[in-house]
C-alpha positions in Angstrom: 71.7 87.1 131.6 74.4 88.8 133.7 76.4 85.6 133.7 76.5 85.7 130.0 77.6 89.3 130.0 80.3 88.6 132.4 81.7 85.7 130.4 81.7 88.0 127.2 83.4 90.6 129.2 86.1 88.2 130.2 86.7 86.9 126.8 86.9 90.3 125.3 89.4 91.3 128.1 91.6 88.3 127.5 91.5 89.0 123.8 92.6 92.6 124.2 95.4 91.4 126.6 96.6 88.9 124.1 96.4 91.3 121.2 98.3 93.9 123.2 101.1 91.3 123.9 101.2 90.5 120.1 101.5 94.1 119.1 104.2 94.7 121.7 106.2 91.8 120.6 105.9 92.8 116.9 107.0 96.3 117.6 109.9 95.2 119.6 111.1 92.9 116.8 110.9 95.8 114.3 112.9 97.9 116.7 115.5 95.4 117.3 115.9 94.6 113.6 116.5 98.3 112.7 118.8 98.8 115.8 121.0 96.0 114.6 120.7 96.6 110.9 123.7 99.0 110.5 126.0 96.2 111.8 125.2 93.9 109.0 125.5 91.1 111.5 123.4 88.2 110.1 124.0 86.2 113.3 121.9 88.7 115.0 119.6 89.9 112.1 118.7 86.3 110.6 116.8 85.1 113.6 114.6 88.3 113.3 113.8 87.8 109.7 111.2 85.5 108.3 112.9 84.8 104.8 111.2 83.9 101.7 112.4 81.0 99.5 115.8 82.1 98.0 116.1 85.1 100.1 119.2 85.4 102.3 119.7 87.6 105.2 123.0 88.9 103.7 121.2 90.1 100.6 118.2 91.7 102.3 120.6 93.4 104.8 123.2 94.6 102.0 120.3 96.1 100.1 118.8 98.0 103.1 122.2 99.3 104.2 123.1 100.3 100.5 120.2 102.8 100.8 120.9 103.7 104.6 117.4 102.5 105.5 116.6 103.4 109.1 113.8 103.3 111.5 112.6 106.7 112.4 109.6 105.6 114.6 106.9 102.9 114.9 103.6 104.6 114.7 101.3 101.7 115.5 100.7 97.9 115.1 97.5 95.9 114.7 96.9 92.1 114.6 96.2 91.1 111.2 92.5 90.2 110.9 93.3 87.4 108.5 96.0 85.8 110.5 96.0 85.8 114.4 99.7 85.0 114.3 100.7 88.1 112.2 100.9 91.8 113.2 101.0 94.6 110.7 103.3 97.4 111.9 103.2 100.9 110.4 106.5 102.7 110.7 108.2 105.8 109.4 111.6 105.2 107.9 114.3 107.2 106.5 116.2 106.2 103.2 119.4 107.8 102.0 119.2 110.1 104.8 115.7 111.6 104.0 112.6 110.7 106.0 110.1 109.1 103.7 106.7 110.7 103.7 105.2 107.3 102.6 104.9 105.1 105.7 106.3 101.5 105.6 103.9 98.7 106.4 105.9 95.7 107.9 104.5 92.3 108.5 105.7 90.6 111.7 104.9 86.9 112.0 104.9 84.7 115.1 107.0 81.4 114.6 107.8 78.7 117.1 111.2 80.3 117.7 109.7 83.8 118.0 108.5 86.8 116.2 110.0 87.5 112.8 109.9 90.3 110.3 108.9 89.7 106.7 110.3 92.3 104.4 
């Protein structure tokens, strides 16, 4: 019985470490995106975005910059229970110079080329 408990503990520890790396990578992706957003440079921003069909980096960036959307703080991040390759990041943002009371929920997905933000 102690051997089974040891294995369960090891598996749980590895899972937590893996989740921690995922959430840290997702938070870093969100921070990098918002740091680069004011520049409007899609050479930098596009690799951080997981674009939907028909969306372009330029259109997304232009819309966000028209409303002066900026990151105030990342509050937390949790691996999506439905998809182990996705992390849900809760963040406080400002829009048009005012910090929004409602938090923004951002989905960050792991792709072969790295973590990408889906807006």
